[in-house]
N, C-alpha and C positions, 0 to 999 in steps of 0.2 A: 504494500500500500504506500503510495507516494505521499509526501507531505504537501499540504496545500500551501499557498503563498504565505498566509499568516503564520503557519507553523514553521516554515522555512525562515522567515524573518526573525521569529523568536529564537530559533536555533542560532542564527547568525549573531543576534544580540548577546546570547549566552556565551558564544565563542569569543566575542569581543571582550566581554567582561573578564573572562579568564586571561585573555591576552593582556589586558590592562593590569590585572593583578600580578602577572609575571613580570611585566615591565616595572611595576613598583618594587617587586622583590629584587630585580636586577639593579634598579637604581640604588636601593639600600646597600647591596653588595659592592657596587662601584664607588659609592661615596662615603660610606661609614666604616672606618677602620675597625671598630668593635664588632661589626657584623662578620668580619672574617674570623675574628676570635670565636664568635658564637658558632660559625660554620665548622671550624676546625674541632672545637670541643664537641659539637654535635656528632661529627663523624667518629671521633674517638669513643665517645660514650656508646654510640650504636654498635660499633665494632666490639667493644667490651661486653655489652649486653648480649650480643650474639655469641661470643666466645664463652661467656659464662652460662649460657643457656638459661636465661631468666625465664620466669613463669610469665604467663599472659598478663596477670595482674601487675607484675613488676614492669613489664614492657609498657603497659598502659600508663602507669605512673610516670615512667621515664619520658614517654611521648608527650603526655600532657604538660609535664614540667618544661620540656624543651620547647614545646609550642608556646607556652606562656612567655618564655624569654624572648622568642622571636617576635611574638605579638607586641610585647613591650617595646622592643627595638623599632618595629615598624611604626607604632604609634608615636614614639619619641621623634623619629625622623619626620613624620607627617606634621606633628605639632611644631617642630623647629622650622619647617618650611612655611607654614602658615604664619607663625610669629614673624619670621624674616620678611614675608610679603607685606604684612600689615604694619609692621613697625621696623623699617630698615635701619633707623638710628637707635642708639642705645636708649632703653627705658627700663627702670627698675622692675616693673611688672613683667616685661618681656623676659627679663633674666629669671625672675621667679618661675614663670611658666616653663622655660627651658630647663632650669635646674630641677624642678619637680618631676618633669618628664624623664630626665636622666636618672633621677633617684628611683623611679619606677623600674627602669631597666636594671639598676644596681640591686634593688631588693629582689627582683626576679632571679637575677644571676646568683646572688648569695643563697637564695632558697633552693635553686637548682643544684648548687654545689652540695648543700647539706643533704638534700634528697638523694643525690648521686652517691654520696658517702654512705648513707643509710642502706641503700639498695645494692650498690656495687661493691661497697667495702668488704662486708663479710665473705661473700663468695670469692672475691679477688684475693683476699688474705688467705683463704683456704687453698685456693689454687696455687698461690705462690709459695706459701710457707707451711701448708698443712700436709 
């Protein structure tokens, strides 16, 4: 069954929305140094999780935690862009907005490290020293 014109247009809009999302992700990777740190740590954590044969629940927690850090980084980058557009010259409230957004990334990253230690630490210790 072929898609009607309206269905085809909706499918094209959906495809474009995914394209724009990937363009945003690529922008973050191109412009934000910390995004490369997040990417490298994500790869290492996923490799360790695979090697340690984590349970599905542990994988889910690792994935949600990683996703939260990436989402905070994306939101921080978006907020910085909006603040720069609206307030190109220095303003104390613009600084507050940027600092608080950066703090959200920091809190997410610290939480991810702690969760990573809780989930990956014991089986990694066992594999290396047990």
